[in-house]
N, C-alpha and C positions, 0 to 999 in steps of 0.2 A: 412298391414300383413309382417308379417317377416319369413322366412323360417328357416329351422333347417340348421346349418353352415356345407357349405361343404368345401373341404379339398381346392381345387384349380378351381377357377373361369379364365379365360382368356377373357380378354375383345377385342372384334375385332376377325372377322373371314377372314381378308385378308390372305395374302398366308403364312404370319408370323405366325400369331395367329394359324390358320388349323395346320401348319406341328407340331409346339408346342405342341397342343393338341392330336394330331394323337400320336407322339411320346410319351407324357406322356402315354397314354394308352397302348404303347405296355409295358412300363413299370409298368403296375401294375398299375398305380396311373388315375384316372378317372377325368379328368377335364370338368365343364360347358362353354360353352361357349356362349358369348353374344354379340352378332353382331344386329345394328342398322338396318341397309337395311333387305330388303328382299330377298337378294341372296348373297351366299358364295362365296368371291374370291376379293371382293373388286373392283378396276378397273376392274379385269380381269372378264369381263363378255361377252357374243355374243349376236347378233340381226339378227333373222333371217326373210328376208323380200323378197316376192317375187323370193324365190329362192336361193339368193344370202348368204351366210353367212359372215358377219361382225363382228369385234373386235373391242371393244372398250378400249382396255387399251395395252400389249406387244403384238404384230404379230407373235412371234416365241421364241425360247429361246432356248440356247445351251447345249446340250444332257451331262452335267457333273456332275461328283459324286459330294455327295449323292443324286443329282436328279434321276438319271437312277437308283438307288438302292430303291428309294421310287416306280419309277412306276413301276416297275417290283412286289412289294410288293401290289401294288392296283392292280394288272392285267392290265396295261393299255399298256403294248406291242403291241398287235395287231392294240390299235389305232394309234400307232405312225406314225407319217408322219417327212419325214427326207428330206428337201431340196437337190437339186443337189451341190455338195460343191463346183462344176467349175461353179457354176451361176457367171457371172460377177455382179459386184458394178458399179456404175456410179456416177462422178463429175461432177455438172455443172461448166463449164467456158466458158465463150464469150457466154452466154445464149444458150448453147450448151450441149450435153450430152459427156463426155468422157468415155470410160472406165477404169478403175483404175488399175493400175498394183498391182499385189497382191504377191510382194516379191519384197527386196531389190534390187535384179538382175534385175527382169522385169524392173523396175524403173528407174535403172538405163540405160535400154536399150529404154526407152520411151521418147517421145518428150514432154510428159504432163508436166512435170517441165523443169525449164530453164537449160542450160549447169553448171551455176553457183549452184543452187541448187543440180544439180544431184553430181557434185564435192563434195559440203558439205557433204551429204550422203554416199560416195564412200570414203571418207579420216575419217570418225567416230570411226570405229573400230581400225583405227591405232594410233587416239590421246586420248590422257586420260584427262579427265575434272573433275575438284572436284566440288560438287555442294555445295551451300551459304548453313551453318547452319541453319538459318531459314525456315520456310515453303515459297516455293516459286510457284507463281501461274504456270499452264500448259504454259501458252501462253510465260511468263519468259523462261521457261526452253526451248520450244523449238527453240525460237529466238537465244537463246545463243546457242545452240546445233545444231540447222539448219537452221536457216534463217529465215525471215519474208516469202515468200511464202510457204512454206511447212506448216509451221503454220495456215496460209490462205487459203490453198486449199486441204488441209489432216488433218490435227490433228483438228480446230477448227469445221470443218463440222463433224467429227466423236463424239465430245465431245456435239455437239448440238443432235447427234443422240441418244447417250448414257442416257445423262443427263439432256437434253435440258439447257444446262448451256451454260457458257459465259468461255471461254479460260482465258478471262482476270481477272476470279475471282477466277476459280474452283483451287484449292492445287491440284498438283500434286503427292504428298504424300499420301494426302488422297482419291482420287480418283482413280490416278494409283499407288498404293503404291509398286508397283511390278518394275514397270520402274523406282521409286524412287532409291529402292534398287540396280538395276542392274547398276547404276552408281555409287553409294557411293561403291559399293563392285569391282567394275570390270574397274570404269573411264569410260567406254563405253554403252552404252545401246544398239547398235547392239551383240559386243561381251559378255555382260553379257548373251543377248536372247539367244544365241548359246550355252555360255556353262550351261547354267541351264535348257537347252530342255532334258529331260528324255532320257535315254540311248534305242534305239530302239525306239524312235517315228516317226513316217511316218504321213505323210497328214489323210490318210486313219485311224489312230486311235485316232490323235484330236477330240476333241467334235463338233459334227455335228449341225447344225441349225435343230431345229426339232418344230413341231407342233402334233396337233392329228386332226384327222377327223372331229372333231366338235369342232375345235380349241383349244386355250390354257386354256376355261373355264371347258373343261373335267377334269383336275388336281384338282382345288378348289373342284369341283363338288363331284367327287370321293373320296377326304379326309371327306368331309362333311357325304357322306354317311354311314362312318365309324363310324362317331361318333354318330349318331342315335338321340334319344332322348337328348341327351346331347347337341346340339345346338339347341339355341333358337336365330330364327330370328325376326326381327321388334321392339328389346327391347333396346331402349335408356339411357344407362346409363348417370345418371347426374351429379354424384360427388361419389367419394369415402372419406371413412372416416376411420380411425383408433379407437376403445374404449379407453378411458382412464383407465379402469381397467384392459384391456387385449390387448395392444397394438398391437401384433400381431395378432389377427381377426378383417379383415378387410368388411367392410358394404357396399354393392354397392347399391345406388340408384336407379331403374330404373323405365320407365315410358313404356309401351306400349299403343298403340292406344286402348280408348275407354276402359282401363281397369284402375284400381286405383292403384298411386303408390304404388310399393312393393321393397323389400330390400332383398340382397341375401348376407348372411355373408360366410366368408371363412377364412381360414387359412394362403392361397395364393394367392395371385393377380398378374394376369399376364398380363401388359396393352401393349397389340398388336393393338393400334393406331397409326395414322400420330401423330407427334410430337407436332403438335399444340392443338391435342385431348388430348395426355396424358396431356401438360402441364395444362390443364384446369379441368383434372378430379382428378390431383394429388395436386393440387394448396392448400387445405386447409389441407393436412397431410404434404407437404413438399415444404412449398415455395422456398425453393433453389433450389430444384428438377424442381419445376414448371417455376421457371426464367433460367434454363439449358435448357430444352427441345424447350423455347421459342428463343433459339438461333440458331435452324436450321431456315435455309430459305428454301423458297418454290417457284417453278417458274411455270408459269401458261402453261398452253398446250391445244390446240383443235385439236380433232381426226378429221376428216375428210375422211369416207369413201364410196365410190360410183360403181357405176356397169354400164358399158358400154356394146354397142353390138361391138364385135370384127371387124366390120369393120369400125368401129367409130374411129380408131385409127392407125395412119401411122405408126409409131415406132412399131418393131417385141414386146418389153416387154418382150424380153430374158435375165433374171439375176432377182438378188435382187430387185433393183430399184434405186434410185438416192439419195444424200446427197447435199444443197446447200449451198456452201460459203456464208458468209455476207456481202461479197465484190461486190456479182453478183446483189446487190439490188432485189432480188425474195426473197417475205416474206414466203413463204411456206419452211419450214426447210428440208423436203425430204418426198418423195415419194416411200411406199414398194409398189411393185408388187405382191399380193396375191395368185393371180391363176398362177403365173408363177411359184413360189414356192412350193407351196401345190393345190392337187387333190379337188374337190369339192366346191371349192368357189362359184360357180356361175352354173346358168343354160348353155346347152352348146351352144356355139357362143359367149359368154359373158365371158368378164374380170373385175379382181375385183381388186381395189388399194386402199392405207390407207395413207392418208398424215398426216401431222405434222405439226403445227403451232404456233407460240407463244414462249416459253421459255424463258430464263433470260436474251435473249435481244430484245425482244417483251411483256412487260408486258401488255402492253396494251389488247392486240387481244380480250380475256375475253370479254372485255365489248360490244364489237361487238354484231350485231344480229346472229343468226345461217345463216342467209340467205345472211350475206353478208361476212362471214367467205367461206361458202362456196361457194361464186363468187370469192374471191380472190383465192382460192385453183383451182378452176376449170379454173381459167383466167392462172395459174402459170402451171399447169400440160397441157392446151391446148398449151400453147405456147411452150413448151418442145417436148412435145409429138407429138404433130401434131392431136389432137383433134377435131374431127367435132361434133356440134351438143353436147345438156344437156346430162348427166346422165340418166341411165332410173331409178335408185334409189340411192338417197345420205342419208346419216345417218352423224350425228353429235354429238359429246360430248364434253362439255365444264367442265374442272378442274380449278379452279382458282388458286389450290395449288397442280400440279400435280405429281410434285418428289423434292424430298430434294438435295438442293445442298451443295458439300461438298467445298466450298468454302474454301479460306484461313483460316486458323485457327480453321477449323472443326474437328481438332484431338484433339484440346484443349477444345472445345464444348463438344464432346464425353466424354473426360475423367471428365470433371464436371460431364457430366449426370452420370457416371459409378461411380463417388465417392459419387453422394447423393445419387442415387439407393443404395450402399453398407449399408447406414448408416437404412436402413428402410428394416431390416429384414421380409422376407415373402414377400416383393414386387418386382415382376422383370418386365423390360423392354425387349419390341423385335419389330422388323421393320424394313425396311429400308433403314432408316437414320443412320445405326449403323455402317454396315459392308458392304453393297453395297446396288444397288437398284436391281439386276439382280435377276430371278427368284431361279438360284440355288443358290444365296447367301442367299436368303429369307428363303429358306428351311433350309440352314445351320444355318440361326442364329434362328429358330424356332426349331430344335433342341438341339441348344448349350445351349439356353434357359431351354429348358425339361430337359436336364443332370443338369442343375443348380438347376432349381426346388425338382428334387430327390433328388438330394445331401443335398439340405436344409433340405426336410422332413426325412430325414433319422437322420442329428443331431438331427435333433427337436424332432423327436419322443421319 
């Protein structure tokens, strides 16, 4: 069965694809969105069990523009929850939790770092350094500027928390481009950060850590609602092809469970899937683009959410949670104390926490059973937090390819992807492997893709 040609089809209803389709609608360009799963948002979803609210993906987001503008447009302001900006973060050192100093000044006064590391931190704004011309790993950058202790106990755990990545492989320029720019322009990271701070900025005006009453999934669900009948769930697109007689017309062959294969034809295709899925979809129309997309590496992650009675845990759990340096030989990457950050995550008298395990330094984790993963995480948390007894409820999600890795050479890979994409008029890419994995970056990427689609259609009409 062949349907009439649509103007725009978006493949994938993750946050990037949803944001793209939403903005296209605002521009007067309706888009059909085809999604393989039965819920919008990709890994962003919730599970409600025995009164607990667990999240399968990101546990929060930074309230930055244009994300906040989108929330206002969707009428979600009343659902927004803002975490206490003073909530401390903790780092594991010597198998104990240590409160992380949250500013360079506090770090200098703290005994968390050895005197030599504090001296390097204090001297950095007064020393001018020149970065190498070639792409540099985060680990090499930090060792060169601050030394090994700051790498192992501050930067590497942070990198694991954001990217589930390995600082020995991640590219500073790709993963943290602003830090790279500060050194190149000012010769000092701390001096660059100070000089680049917007005038009048205060702690209160900086982006805050946010969620919603019903979790981060509130956002993709709200966007999906605006798309109405243009959003099609449970549709597995198996291939994308272009017609020899009309190369600017794309055919998407899709399968729905229990229904005969069907074909959607569009003059514009936005592939808003993971890079490895996009590589499979475009292989027929562009082997070069498929090869470039296959160059994006991914790291596995298991997410373990658990609910306990408050009296089971000795630690007060005041704060954001903790990160674990790999040097500590503890397998869990970190744990977020959800119920300490946001209200309504569990019944009265209970606490909820979500742990992450795996990443680029532990590729085998997803080969373990759910029970073994839960056992490892519970053991780690019990040792660090003083947990007595088993969790009331545990929920586990395993992702064999969870997060794209912005490793050394990532910039060149993205450049190759963009060059191949530009050679295919009417085909556009969106996703967290291009401009950053955060929620705000994905929304921004979706909006930018929509603007490129609109410009293309205007020229083509």
